[in-house]
TIRO-2110 file (N, C-alpha, C; in Angstrom, 1 decimal):
// TIRO-2110
-71.4, -53.0, 21.6, N, 1, A
-71.2, -54.3, 20.9, CA, 1, A
-69.7, -54.5, 20.8, C, 1, A
-69.0, -53.5, 20.3, N, 2, A
-67.5, -53.6, 20.1, CA, 2, A
-66.8, -53.9, 21.4, C, 2, A
-67.3, -53.1, 22.5, N, 3, A
-66.7, -53.3, 23.8, CA, 3, A
-66.9, -54.7, 24.3, C, 3, A
-68.1, -55.3, 24.1, N, 4, A
-68.4, -56.6, 24.6, CA, 4, A
-67.5, -57.6, 23.8, C, 4, A
-67.3, -57.4, 22.5, N, 5, A
-66.5, -58.3, 21.7, CA, 5, A
-65.0, -58.2, 22.2, C, 5, A
-64.6, -57.0, 22.5, N, 6, A
-63.2, -56.8, 23.0, CA, 6, A
-63.0, -57.5, 24.3, C, 6, A
-64.0, -57.4, 25.2, N, 7, A
-63.8, -58.0, 26.5, CA, 7, A
-63.8, -59.6, 26.4, C, 7, A
-64.6, -60.1, 25.4, N, 8, A
-64.6, -61.5, 25.2, CA, 8, A
-63.3, -62.0, 24.7, C, 8, A
-62.7, -61.2, 23.8, N, 9, A
-61.4, -61.6, 23.2, CA, 9, A
-60.3, -61.5, 24.3, C, 9, A
-60.4, -60.5, 25.2, N, 10, A
-59.5, -60.4, 26.3, CA, 10, A
-59.6, -61.6, 27.2, C, 10, A
-60.8, -62.0, 27.5, N, 11, A
-61.0, -63.2, 28.4, CA, 11, A
-60.4, -64.4, 27.8, C, 11, A
-60.6, -64.6, 26.4, N, 12, A
-60.1, -65.8, 25.8, CA, 12, A
-58.6, -65.7, 25.9, C, 12, A
-58.0, -64.6, 25.7, N, 13, A
-56.5, -64.4, 25.8, CA, 13, A
-56.0, -64.9, 27.1, C, 13, A
-56.6, -64.4, 28.2, N, 14, A
-56.2, -64.7, 29.6, CA, 14, A
-56.4, -66.2, 29.8, C, 14, A
-57.5, -66.8, 29.3, N, 15, A
-57.7, -68.2, 29.5, CA, 15, A
-56.7, -69.0, 28.8, C, 15, A
-56.3, -68.6, 27.6, N, 16, A
-55.4, -69.3, 26.8, CA, 16, A
-54.0, -69.4, 27.5, C, 16, A
-53.6, -68.2, 28.0, N, 17, A
-52.3, -68.1, 28.7, CA, 17, A
-52.3, -69.0, 29.9, C, 17, A
-53.5, -69.0, 30.7, N, 18, A
-53.6, -69.8, 31.8, CA, 18, A
-53.5, -71.3, 31.5, C, 18, A
-54.1, -71.7, 30.4, N, 19, A
-54.0, -73.1, 30.0, CA, 19, A
-52.5, -73.5, 29.6, C, 19, A
-51.8, -72.6, 29.0, N, 20, A
-50.4, -72.9, 28.7, CA, 20, A
-49.6, -73.0, 29.9, C, 20, A
-49.8, -72.1, 30.9, N, 21, A
-49.0, -72.1, 32.1, CA, 21, A
-49.3, -73.4, 32.8, C, 21, A
-50.6, -73.8, 32.9, N, 22, A
-51.0, -75.0, 33.6, CA, 22, A
-50.4, -76.3, 32.9, C, 22, A
-50.4, -76.2, 31.6, N, 23, A
-49.9, -77.4, 30.8, CA, 23, A
-48.4, -77.5, 31.0, C, 23, A
-47.7, -76.3, 31.0, N, 24, A
-46.2, -76.4, 31.3, CA, 24, A
-45.9, -76.9, 32.7, C, 24, A
-46.7, -76.5, 33.6, N, 25, A
-46.5, -76.9, 35.0, CA, 25, A
-46.7, -78.4, 35.3, C, 25, A
-47.8, -78.9, 34.6, N, 26, A
-48.2, -80.3, 34.8, CA, 26, A
-47.4, -81.3, 34.0, C, 26, A
-46.8, -80.8, 32.9, N, 27, A
-46.2, -81.7, 31.9, CA, 27, A
-45.1, -82.6, 32.6, C, 27, A
-44.2, -82.1, 33.5, N, 28, A
-43.2, -82.9, 34.1, CA, 28, A
-43.8, -84.1, 34.9, C, 28, A
-45.0, -83.8, 35.5, N, 29, A
-45.7, -84.8, 36.3, CA, 29, A
-46.2, -85.9, 35.4, C, 29, A
-46.6, -85.5, 34.2, N, 30, A
-47.2, -86.5, 33.3, CA, 30, A
-46.2, -87.4, 32.6, C, 30, A
-45.0, -86.8, 32.3, N, 31, A
-44.0, -87.6, 31.5, CA, 31, A
-42.9, -88.1, 32.4, C, 31, A
-42.8, -87.7, 33.6, N, 32, A
-41.7, -88.2, 34.5, CA, 32, A
-40.6, -87.2, 34.5, C, 32, A
-39.9, -87.2, 35.7, N, 33, A
-38.8, -86.2, 35.9, CA, 33, A
-37.7, -86.4, 35.0, C, 33, A
-37.4, -87.7, 34.5, N, 34, A
-36.3, -87.9, 33.7, CA, 34, A
-36.5, -87.8, 32.2, C, 34, A
-37.8, -87.5, 31.8, N, 35, A
-38.1, -87.3, 30.4, CA, 35, A
-37.9, -85.9, 30.0, C, 35, A
-37.6, -85.8, 28.6, N, 36, A
-37.5, -84.5, 28.0, CA, 36, A
-38.8, -83.9, 27.8, C, 36, A
-39.1, -82.7, 28.3, N, 37, A
-40.4, -82.0, 28.1, CA, 37, A
-40.6, -81.6, 26.7, C, 37, A
-41.8, -81.9, 26.2, N, 38, A
-42.2, -81.5, 24.9, CA, 38, A
-42.2, -79.9, 24.8, C, 38, A
-41.9, -79.4, 23.6, N, 39, A
-41.9, -77.9, 23.5, CA, 39, A
-43.4, -77.4, 23.6, C, 39, A
-43.5, -76.1, 24.1, N, 40, A
-44.8, -75.6, 24.2, CA, 40, A
-45.5, -75.4, 22.8, C, 40, A
-44.7, -75.1, 21.8, N, 41, A
-45.2, -74.9, 20.4, CA, 41, A
-44.3, -75.7, 19.5, C, 41, A
-45.0, -76.4, 18.6, N, 42, A
-44.3, -77.1, 17.6, CA, 42, A
-43.8, -76.2, 16.4, C, 42, A
-43.2, -76.7, 15.4, N, 43, A
-42.6, -75.8, 14.4, CA, 43, A
-43.7, -75.1, 13.6, C, 43, A
-44.8, -75.8, 13.3, N, 44, A
-45.9, -75.2, 12.6, CA, 44, A
-46.6, -74.1, 13.4, C, 44, A
-46.8, -74.4, 14.7, N, 45, A
-47.4, -73.4, 15.6, CA, 45, A
-46.5, -72.2, 15.7, C, 45, A
-45.2, -72.4, 15.9, N, 46, A
-44.3, -71.3, 16.0, CA, 46, A
-44.3, -70.4, 14.8, C, 46, A
-44.1, -71.0, 13.6, N, 47, A
-44.1, -70.3, 12.4, CA, 47, A
-45.3, -69.5, 12.1, C, 47, A
-46.5, -70.1, 12.3, N, 48, A
-47.8, -69.4, 12.1, CA, 48, A
-47.9, -68.2, 13.1, C, 48, A
-47.6, -68.4, 14.3, N, 49, A
-47.7, -67.4, 15.3, CA, 49, A
-46.8, -66.2, 15.0, C, 49, A
-45.5, -66.5, 14.7, N, 50, A
-44.6, -65.5, 14.3, CA, 50, A
-45.0, -64.7, 13.1, C, 50, A
-45.5, -65.4, 12.1, N, 51, A
-45.9, -64.7, 10.8, CA, 51, A
-47.2, -64.0, 11.0, C, 51, A
-48.1, -64.5, 11.8, N, 52, A
-49.4, -63.8, 12.0, CA, 52, A
-49.2, -62.5, 12.8, C, 52, A
-48.2, -62.5, 13.7, N, 53, A
-47.9, -61.3, 14.4, CA, 53, A
-47.5, -60.2, 13.4, C, 53, A
-46.6, -60.5, 12.5, N, 54, A
-46.2, -59.6, 11.5, CA, 54, A
-47.3, -59.2, 10.6, C, 54, A
-48.2, -60.1, 10.3, N, 55, A
-49.4, -59.8, 9.4, CA, 55, A
-50.3, -58.9, 10.2, C, 55, A
-50.6, -59.2, 11.4, N, 56, A
-51.5, -58.3, 12.2, CA, 56, A
-50.9, -56.9, 12.4, C, 56, A
-49.6, -56.8, 12.6, N, 57, A
-48.9, -55.5, 12.7, CA, 57, A
-49.2, -54.6, 11.5, C, 57, A
-49.2, -55.2, 10.3, N, 58, A
-49.5, -54.4, 9.2, CA, 58, A
-51.0, -54.0, 9.2, C, 58, A
-51.9, -54.8, 9.6, N, 59, A
-53.3, -54.4, 9.7, CA, 59, A
-53.4, -53.1, 10.6, C, 59, A
-52.7, -53.1, 11.7, N, 60, A
-52.7, -52.0, 12.6, CA, 60, A
-52.1, -50.7, 11.9, C, 60, A
-51.1, -51.0, 11.1, N, 61, A
-50.5, -49.8, 10.3, CA, 61, A
-51.6, -49.3, 9.3, C, 61, A
-52.3, -50.2, 8.7, N, 62, A
-53.4, -49.7, 7.8, CA, 62, A
-54.4, -48.8, 8.5, C, 62, A
-54.8, -49.3, 9.7, N, 63, A
-55.7, -48.5, 10.5, CA, 63, A
-55.1, -47.1, 10.8, C, 63, A
-53.8, -47.1, 11.2, N, 64, A
-53.2, -45.8, 11.5, CA, 64, A
-53.1, -44.9, 10.3, C, 64, A
-53.0, -45.4, 9.1, N, 65, A
-52.9, -44.6, 7.9, CA, 65, A
-54.2, -44.1, 7.4, C, 65, A
-55.3, -44.6, 8.0, N, 66, A
-56.7, -44.1, 7.5, CA, 66, A
-56.9, -42.7, 8.0, C, 66, A
-57.4, -41.9, 7.0, N, 67, A
-57.7, -40.5, 7.3, CA, 67, A
-58.8, -40.4, 8.4, C, 67, A
-58.6, -39.5, 9.4, N, 68, A
-59.6, -39.3, 10.4, CA, 68, A
-60.9, -38.7, 9.9, C, 68, A
-60.8, -38.1, 8.7, N, 69, A
-62.1, -37.6, 8.1, CA, 69, A
-62.8, -38.5, 7.2, C, 69, A
-62.4, -39.8, 7.2, N, 70, A
-63.1, -40.8, 6.4, CA, 70, A
-64.5, -41.1, 7.0, C, 70, A
-65.3, -41.8, 6.2, N, 71, A
-66.6, -42.2, 6.6, CA, 71, A
-66.6, -42.8, 8.0, C, 71, A
-67.4, -42.3, 8.9, N, 72, A
-67.4, -42.8, 10.3, CA, 72, A
-67.7, -44.3, 10.4, C, 72, A
-68.5, -44.9, 9.5, N, 73, A
-68.7, -46.4, 9.5, CA, 73, A
-67.4, -47.1, 9.2, C, 73, A
-66.6, -46.6, 8.3, N, 74, A
-65.4, -47.2, 7.9, CA, 74, A
-64.4, -47.1, 9.1, C, 74, A
-64.3, -45.9, 9.7, N, 75, A
-63.4, -45.7, 10.9, CA, 75, A
-63.9, -46.6, 12.0, C, 75, A
-65.2, -46.8, 12.2, N, 76, A
-65.6, -47.7, 13.3, CA, 76, A
-65.2, -49.2, 13.0, C, 76, A
-65.3, -49.6, 11.8, N, 77, A
-64.8, -51.0, 11.4, CA, 77, A
-63.3, -51.0, 11.6, C, 77, A
-62.6, -50.0, 11.2, N, 78, A
-61.1, -50.0, 11.4, CA, 78, A
-60.8, -50.1, 12.9, C, 78, A
-61.5, -49.4, 13.8, N, 79, A
-61.2, -49.5, 15.2, CA, 79, A
-61.5, -50.9, 15.7, C, 79, A
-62.6, -51.5, 15.3, N, 80, A
-62.9, -52.9, 15.7, CA, 80, A
-61.8, -53.8, 15.3, C, 80, A
-61.3, -53.7, 14.0, N, 81, A
-60.3, -54.6, 13.6, CA, 81, A
-59.0, -54.4, 14.4, C, 81, A
-58.7, -53.1, 14.7, N, 82, A
-57.5, -52.9, 15.5, CA, 82, A
-57.6, -53.4, 16.9, C, 82, A
-58.7, -53.3, 17.5, N, 83, A
-58.9, -53.8, 18.9, CA, 83, A
-58.8, -55.4, 18.9, C, 83, A
-59.4, -56.0, 17.9, N, 84, A
-59.3, -57.5, 17.9, CA, 84, A
-57.9, -58.0, 17.6, C, 84, A
-57.2, -57.3, 16.7, N, 85, A
-55.9, -57.8, 16.3, CA, 85, A
-54.8, -57.5, 17.4, C, 85, A
-55.0, -56.4, 18.1, N, 86, A
-54.1, -56.1, 19.2, CA, 86, A
-54.2, -57.2, 20.3, C, 86, A
-55.5, -57.6, 20.6, N, 87, A
-55.7, -58.6, 21.6, CA, 87, A
-55.0, -59.9, 21.1, C, 87, A
-55.2, -60.3, 19.9, N, 88, A
-54.6, -61.5, 19.3, CA, 88, A
-53.0, -61.4, 19.3, C, 88, A
-52.5, -60.2, 19.0, N, 89, A
-51.0, -60.0, 19.0, CA, 89, A
-50.5, -60.3, 20.5, C, 89, A
-51.2, -59.7, 21.5, N, 90, A
-50.8, -59.9, 22.8, CA, 90, A
-50.8, -61.4, 23.2, C, 90, A
-51.8, -62.1, 22.8, N, 91, A
-51.9, -63.5, 23.1, CA, 91, A
-50.8, -64.3, 22.5, C, 91, A
-50.5, -64.0, 21.2, N, 92, A
-49.5, -64.7, 20.5, CA, 92, A
-48.1, -64.4, 21.0, C, 92, A
-47.8, -63.1, 21.3, N, 93, A
-46.6, -62.7, 22.0, CA, 93, A
-46.4, -63.5, 23.3, C, 93, A
-47.4, -63.6, 24.0, N, 94, A
-47.3, -64.3, 25.3, CA, 94, A
-46.9, -65.8, 25.1, C, 94, A
-47.5, -66.4, 24.1, N, 95, A
-47.1, -67.8, 23.8, CA, 95, A
-45.6, -67.9, 23.5, C, 95, A
-45.1, -67.0, 22.6, N, 96, A
-43.7, -67.0, 22.2, CA, 96, A
-42.8, -66.8, 23.4, C, 96, A
-43.2, -65.8, 24.2, N, 97, A
-42.3, -65.5, 25.4, CA, 97, A
-42.3, -66.7, 26.4, C, 97, A
-43.4, -67.3, 26.6, N, 98, A
-43.4, -68.5, 27.5, CA, 98, A
-42.6, -69.6, 26.9, C, 98, A
-42.6, -69.8, 25.6, N, 99, A
-41.8, -70.8, 25.0, CA, 99, A
-40.3, -70.4, 24.7, C, 99, A
-40.0, -69.1, 25.1, N, 100, A
-38.7, -68.6, 24.9, CA, 100, A
-38.2, -68.6, 23.4, C, 100, A
-39.1, -68.2, 22.6, N, 101, A
-38.9, -68.2, 21.1, CA, 101, A
-38.9, -66.8, 20.6, C, 101, A
-38.2, -66.6, 19.5, N, 102, A
-38.1, -65.2, 18.9, CA, 102, A
-39.5, -64.8, 18.4, C, 102, A
-39.7, -63.5, 18.4, N, 103, A
-40.9, -62.9, 17.8, CA, 103, A
-40.9, -62.9, 16.3, C, 103, A
-39.8, -62.7, 15.7, N, 104, A
-39.6, -62.7, 14.2, CA, 104, A
-39.3, -64.0, 13.7, C, 104, A
-39.9, -64.5, 12.7, N, 105, A
-39.6, -65.8, 12.0, CA, 105, A
-38.4, -65.6, 11.1, C, 105, A
-37.3, -66.4, 11.4, N, 106, A
-36.2, -66.3, 10.5, CA, 106, A
-36.4, -66.9, 9.1, C, 106, A
-37.4, -67.7, 9.0, N, 107, A
-37.8, -68.2, 7.6, CA, 107, A
-39.3, -68.0, 7.4, C, 107, A
-39.6, -66.7, 7.1, N, 108, A
-41.1, -66.4, 6.9, CA, 108, A
-41.8, -67.3, 5.9, C, 108, A
-42.9, -67.8, 6.4, N, 109, A
-43.9, -68.5, 5.6, CA, 109, A
-43.4, -69.9, 5.2, C, 109, A
-42.2, -70.4, 5.7, N, 110, A
-41.7, -71.7, 5.3, CA, 110, A
-42.6, -72.8, 5.9, C, 110, A
-43.3, -72.5, 7.0, N, 111, A
-44.1, -73.5, 7.6, CA, 111, A
-45.3, -73.8, 6.7, C, 111, A
-45.7, -72.9, 5.8, N, 112, A
-46.9, -73.0, 5.0, CA, 112, A
-46.7, -73.7, 3.7, C, 112, A
-45.4, -73.9, 3.3, N, 113, A
-45.1, -74.3, 2.0, CA, 113, A
-44.3, -75.6, 2.0, C, 113, A
-44.2, -76.2, 0.8, N, 114, A
-43.5, -77.5, 0.7, CA, 114, A
-42.0, -77.3, 0.9, C, 114, A
-41.4, -78.4, 1.3, N, 115, A
-40.0, -78.4, 1.6, CA, 115, A
-39.2, -77.9, 0.5, C, 115, A
-39.6, -78.2, -0.8, N, 116, A
-38.9, -77.8, -2.0, CA, 116, A
-38.8, -76.3, -2.1, C, 116, A
-39.8, -75.6, -1.5, N, 117, A
-39.9, -74.2, -1.6, CA, 117, A
-39.2, -73.5, -0.4, C, 117, A
-38.6, -74.2, 0.5, N, 118, A
-38.1, -73.7, 1.7, CA, 118, A
-37.1, -72.5, 1.5, C, 118, A
-36.2, -72.8, 0.6, N, 119, A
-35.1, -71.8, 0.4, CA, 119, A
-35.7, -70.5, -0.1, C, 119, A
-36.7, -70.6, -1.0, N, 120, A
-37.3, -69.4, -1.6, CA, 120, A
-38.0, -68.6, -0.5, C, 120, A
-38.8, -69.3, 0.3, N, 121, A
-39.6, -68.6, 1.3, CA, 121, A
-38.8, -68.1, 2.5, C, 121, A
-37.6, -68.8, 2.7, N, 122, A
-36.8, -68.3, 3.8, CA, 122, A
-36.1, -67.0, 3.5, C, 122, A
-36.0, -66.7, 2.2, N, 123, A
-35.2, -65.5, 1.8, CA, 123, A
-36.1, -64.4, 1.3, C, 123, A
-37.4, -64.7, 0.9, N, 124, A
-38.2, -63.7, 0.2, CA, 124, A
-38.9, -62.7, 1.2, C, 124, A
-39.1, -63.1, 2.4, N, 125, A
-39.6, -62.2, 3.4, CA, 125, A
-41.1, -61.9, 3.2, C, 125, A
-41.5, -60.7, 3.6, N, 126, A
-42.9, -60.4, 3.6, CA, 126, A
-43.5, -60.3, 2.2, C, 126, A
-42.7, -60.3, 1.2, N, 127, A
-43.3, -60.2, -0.2, CA, 127, A
-44.1, -61.4, -0.5, C, 127, A
-43.8, -62.6, 0.2, N, 128, A
-44.6, -63.8, 0.0, CA, 128, A
-45.7, -64.0, 0.9, C, 128, A
-45.9, -63.1, 1.9, N, 129, A
-46.9, -63.3, 2.9, CA, 129, A
-48.2, -62.8, 2.3, C, 129, A
-49.3, -63.6, 2.2, N, 130, A
-50.5, -63.3, 1.4, CA, 130, A
-51.2, -62.1, 2.0, C, 130, A
-51.6, -61.2, 1.1, N, 131, A
-52.4, -60.0, 1.5, CA, 131, A
-51.7, -58.8, 2.0, C, 131, A
-50.4, -58.8, 2.0, N, 132, A
-49.6, -57.7, 2.6, CA, 132, A
-49.6, -56.6, 1.5, C, 132, A
-49.7, -55.3, 2.0, N, 133, A
-49.6, -54.2, 1.2, CA, 133, A
-48.2, -53.8, 0.9, C, 133, A
-47.9, -53.2, -0.2, N, 134, A
-46.5, -52.7, -0.5, CA, 134, A
-46.3, -51.3, 0.2, C, 134, A
-45.1, -50.9, 0.2, N, 135, A
-44.8, -49.6, 0.8, CA, 135, A
-45.5, -48.5, 0.0, C, 135, A
-45.5, -48.6, -1.3, N, 136, A
-46.2, -47.6, -2.1, CA, 136, A
-47.7, -47.5, -1.8, C, 136, A
-48.3, -48.7, -1.6, N, 137, A
-49.7, -48.7, -1.2, CA, 137, A
-50.0, -48.1, 0.2, C, 137, A
-49.1, -48.3, 1.1, N, 138, A
-49.2, -47.7, 2.4, CA, 138, A
-49.1, -46.2, 2.3, C, 138, A
-48.1, -45.8, 1.5, N, 139, A
-47.9, -44.3, 1.3, CA, 139, A
-49.1, -43.7, 0.7, C, 139, A
-49.7, -44.3, -0.3, N, 140, A
-50.9, -43.8, -1.0, CA, 140, A
-52.0, -43.7, 0.0, C, 140, A
-52.2, -44.7, 0.8, N, 141, A
-53.3, -44.7, 1.8, CA, 141, A
-53.1, -43.5, 2.8, C, 141, A
-51.8, -43.3, 3.2, N, 142, A
-51.6, -42.2, 4.2, CA, 142, A
-51.8, -40.9, 3.6, C, 142, A
-51.7, -40.7, 2.2, N, 143, A
-51.9, -39.4, 1.6, CA, 143, A
-53.4, -39.2, 1.2, C, 143, A
-54.2, -40.3, 1.1, N, 144, A
-55.5, -40.1, 0.7, CA, 144, A
-56.4, -39.5, 1.7, C, 144, A
-57.5, -38.8, 1.3, N, 145, A
-58.4, -38.2, 2.2, CA, 145, A
-59.8, -38.5, 1.8, C, 145, A
-60.7, -38.4, 2.8, N, 146, A
-62.1, -38.6, 2.6, CA, 146, A
-62.5, -39.9, 2.0, C, 146, A
-63.4, -39.8, 1.0, N, 147, A
-63.9, -41.0, 0.3, CA, 147, A
-62.8, -41.8, -0.3, C, 147, A
-61.8, -41.2, -0.9, N, 148, A
-60.7, -41.9, -1.5, CA, 148, A
-59.9, -42.7, -0.4, C, 148, A
-59.8, -42.1, 0.8, N, 149, A
-59.1, -42.9, 1.9, CA, 149, A
-59.9, -44.1, 2.3, C, 149, A
-61.3, -43.8, 2.5, N, 150, A
-62.1, -44.9, 2.9, CA, 150, A
-62.1, -46.1, 1.9, C, 150, A
-62.2, -45.8, 0.6, N, 151, A
-62.2, -46.8, -0.4, CA, 151, A
-60.8, -47.5, -0.4, C, 151, A
-59.8, -46.8, -0.4, N, 152, A
-58.4, -47.4, -0.4, CA, 152, A
-58.2, -48.3, 0.8, C, 152, A
-58.6, -47.8, 2.0, N, 153, A
-58.5, -48.6, 3.2, CA, 153, A
-59.2, -49.9, 3.1, C, 153, A
-60.5, -49.9, 2.6, N, 154, A
-61.3, -51.0, 2.5, CA, 154, A
-60.7, -52.1, 1.6, C, 154, A
-60.2, -51.6, 0.4, N, 155, A
-59.7, -52.5, -0.6, CA, 155, A
-58.4, -53.2, 0.0, C, 155, A
-57.6, -52.4, 0.6, N, 156, A
-56.3, -53.0, 1.2, CA, 156, A
-56.7, -54.0, 2.3, C, 156, A
-57.6, -53.6, 3.2, N, 157, A
-58.0, -54.5, 4.3, CA, 157, A
-58.7, -55.7, 3.9, C, 157, A
-59.5, -55.6, 2.8, N, 158, A
-60.1, -56.8, 2.3, CA, 158, A
-59.1, -57.8, 1.8, C, 158, A
-58.1, -57.3, 1.0, N, 159, A
-57.1, -58.2, 0.5, CA, 159, A
-56.2, -58.7, 1.7, C, 159, A
-56.0, -57.9, 2.7, N, 160, A
-55.2, -58.3, 3.8, CA, 160, A
-55.9, -59.4, 4.6, C, 160, A
-57.2, -59.2, 4.8, N, 161, A
-58.0, -60.3, 5.5, CA, 161, A
-58.0, -61.6, 4.7, C, 161, A
-58.2, -61.5, 3.4, N, 162, A
-58.2, -62.7, 2.6, CA, 162, A
-56.8, -63.5, 2.8, C, 162, A
-55.7, -62.7, 2.9, N, 163, A
-54.4, -63.3, 3.1, CA, 163, A
-54.4, -63.9, 4.5, C, 163, A
-54.9, -63.2, 5.5, N, 164, A
-54.8, -63.8, 6.9, CA, 164, A
-55.7, -65.0, 7.0, C, 164, A
-56.8, -65.0, 6.3, N, 165, A
-57.7, -66.2, 6.3, CA, 165, A
-57.0, -67.4, 5.7, C, 165, A
-56.3, -67.1, 4.6, N, 166, A
-55.5, -68.2, 3.9, CA, 166, A
-54.5, -68.8, 4.8, C, 166, A
-53.8, -67.9, 5.5, N, 167, A
-52.7, -68.4, 6.5, CA, 167, A
-53.4, -69.2, 7.6, C, 167, A
-54.5, -68.7, 8.2, N, 168, A
-55.2, -69.4, 9.3, CA, 168, A
-55.7, -70.8, 8.8, C, 168, A
-56.3, -70.8, 7.6, N, 169, A
-56.8, -72.1, 7.1, CA, 169, A
-55.6, -73.1, 6.9, C, 169, A
-54.5, -72.6, 6.4, N, 170, A
-53.3, -73.5, 6.3, CA, 170, A
-52.9, -74.1, 7.6, C, 170, A
-52.9, -73.2, 8.7, N, 171, A
-52.5, -73.7, 10.0, CA, 171, A
-53.5, -74.7, 10.5, C, 171, A
-54.8, -74.4, 10.3, N, 172, A
-55.9, -75.3, 10.8, CA, 172, A
-55.7, -76.7, 10.1, C, 172, A
-55.4, -76.7, 8.8, N, 173, A
-55.2, -78.0, 8.2, CA, 173, A
-54.0, -78.8, 8.7, C, 173, A
-53.0, -78.1, 9.2, N, 174, A
-51.7, -78.7, 9.6, CA, 174, A
-51.7, -79.1, 11.1, C, 174, A
-52.6, -78.5, 11.9, N, 175, A
-52.5, -78.7, 13.3, CA, 175, A
-53.6, -79.7, 13.7, C, 175, A
-53.4, -80.3, 14.9, N, 176, A
-54.4, -81.3, 15.4, CA, 176, A
-54.7, -81.0, 16.9, C, 176, A
-55.5, -79.8, 17.0, N, 177, A
-55.9, -79.4, 18.4, CA, 177, A
-54.9, -78.4, 19.0, C, 177, A
-55.3, -77.9, 20.1, N, 178, A
-54.5, -76.9, 20.8, CA, 178, A
-54.9, -75.5, 20.6, C, 178, A
-54.4, -74.6, 21.4, N, 179, A
-54.8, -73.2, 21.4, CA, 179, A
-54.4, -72.5, 20.1, C, 179, A
-53.3, -72.8, 19.5, N, 180, A
-52.9, -72.1, 18.3, CA, 180, A
-54.0, -72.5, 17.2, C, 180, A
-54.4, -73.7, 17.1, N, 181, A
-55.4, -74.1, 16.1, CA, 181, A
-56.7, -73.3, 16.4, C, 181, A
-57.0, -73.2, 17.7, N, 182, A
-58.3, -72.5, 18.0, CA, 182, A
-58.2, -71.1, 17.6, C, 182, A
-57.1, -70.4, 17.9, N, 183, A
-57.0, -69.0, 17.5, CA, 183, A
-57.1, -68.8, 16.0, C, 183, A
-56.5, -69.8, 15.2, N, 184, A
-56.5, -69.8, 13.8, CA, 184, A
-58.0, -69.9, 13.3, C, 184, A
-58.8, -70.8, 14.0, N, 185, A
-60.2, -70.9, 13.6, CA, 185, A
-61.0, -69.6, 14.0, C, 185, A
-60.6, -69.0, 15.1, N, 186, A
-61.3, -67.8, 15.5, CA, 186, A
-61.0, -66.7, 14.4, C, 186, A
-59.8, -66.6, 13.9, N, 187, A
-59.4, -65.7, 12.9, CA, 187, A
-60.2, -65.9, 11.6, C, 187, A
-60.3, -67.1, 11.2, N, 188, A
-61.1, -67.4, 10.0, CA, 188, A
-62.5, -66.9, 10.2, C, 188, A
-63.1, -67.1, 11.3, N, 189, A
-64.5, -66.7, 11.6, CA, 189, A
-64.6, -65.2, 11.6, C, 189, A
-63.8, -64.6, 12.5, N, 190, A
-63.9, -63.1, 12.7, CA, 190, A
-63.5, -62.4, 11.4, C, 190, A
-62.4, -62.7, 10.8, N, 191, A
-62.0, -62.0, 9.6, CA, 191, A
-63.0, -62.3, 8.4, C, 191, A
-63.6, -63.5, 8.4, N, 192, A
-64.6, -63.7, 7.4, CA, 192, A
-65.8, -62.8, 7.5, C, 192, A
-66.2, -62.6, 8.7, N, 193, A
-67.4, -61.7, 9.0, CA, 193, A
-67.0, -60.3, 8.6, C, 193, A
-65.8, -59.9, 8.9, N, 194, A
-65.3, -58.5, 8.6, CA, 194, A
-65.2, -58.3, 7.1, C, 194, A
-64.8, -59.3, 6.4, N, 195, A
-64.7, -59.3, 4.9, CA, 195, A
-66.1, -59.0, 4.4, C, 195, A
-67.1, -59.6, 4.9, N, 196, A
-68.5, -59.4, 4.5, CA, 196, A
-68.9, -58.0, 4.7, C, 196, A
-68.6, -57.4, 5.8, N, 197, A
-68.9, -56.0, 6.1, CA, 197, A
-68.1, -55.1, 5.2, C, 197, A
-66.8, -55.4, 5.0, N, 198, A
-66.0, -54.6, 4.1, CA, 198, A
-66.7, -54.5, 2.7, C, 198, A
-67.2, -55.7, 2.2, N, 199, A
-67.8, -55.7, 0.9, CA, 199, A
-69.0, -54.8, 0.9, C, 199, A
-69.8, -54.8, 1.9, N, 200, A
-71.0, -53.9, 2.0, CA, 200, A
-70.6, -52.4, 2.0, C, 200, A
-69.6, -52.1, 2.8, N, 201, A
-69.1, -50.7, 2.9, CA, 201, A
-68.5, -50.3, 1.5, C, 201, A
-67.8, -51.1, 0.9, N, 202, A
-67.2, -50.8, -0.4, CA, 202, A
-68.3, -50.5, -1.4, C, 202, A
-69.4, -51.3, -1.4, N, 203, A
-70.5, -51.0, -2.3, CA, 203, A
-71.1, -49.7, -2.0, C, 203, A
-71.2, -49.3, -0.8, N, 204, A
-71.8, -48.0, -0.4, CA, 204, A
-70.8, -46.9, -0.8, C, 204, A
-69.5, -47.0, -0.6, N, 205, A
-68.6, -46.0, -1.0, CA, 205, A
-68.5, -45.8, -2.5, C, 205, A
-68.7, -46.8, -3.2, N, 206, A
-68.6, -46.7, -4.7, CA, 206, A
-69.9, -46.4, -5.4, C, 206, A
-71.0, -46.4, -4.6, N, 207, A
-72.3, -46.0, -5.2, CA, 207, A
-72.4, -44.6, -5.7, C, 207, A
-73.1, -44.3, -6.7, N, 208, A
-73.2, -42.9, -7.2, CA, 208, A
-73.8, -42.0, -6.1, C, 208, A
-73.3, -40.8, -5.9, N, 209, A
-73.8, -39.9, -4.9, CA, 209, A
-74.6, -38.8, -5.5, C, 209, A
END
């Protein structure tokens, strides 16, 4: 099941890149040789993609810090999350490279907040990105073993997914079509399902033994 899901995500990634390439190639024909071509990604799309790459990268770090001796069901979920988010990172990196844009957002989360908050969000960095774990939390997860590691991972990933969903919902509200909005909606659906599974696993891990 996980392999089929990964292949489906990989197919979507390839299709999305193909659409962007085709759109970039055909745009001069549509607007005329003397017109200025529209950017591949607007400011909201760019900010969301840049920030979500950073967000996904921490999800991969959470998976890496999970003890190999933790509950097999938790480790299976962790691998599923890692496979999905690696595919999405590859897709988003492809969009940024095609648009010749930086991978790192110089003003993290500014796209998601009011203009009045721009200076604060431009300087605060990942501390303002919803759902992100602190360095102390990452260190504690890396040191945990067995059931403690499983529970710690699930709690951090649950919060991390809630933050990712919040970001994706904000992008969905601000965009009007296109592949970036579609990937945001896919993230809302996929991570929402995984949050449900995390809740079930947490209940099992915390049940009296």
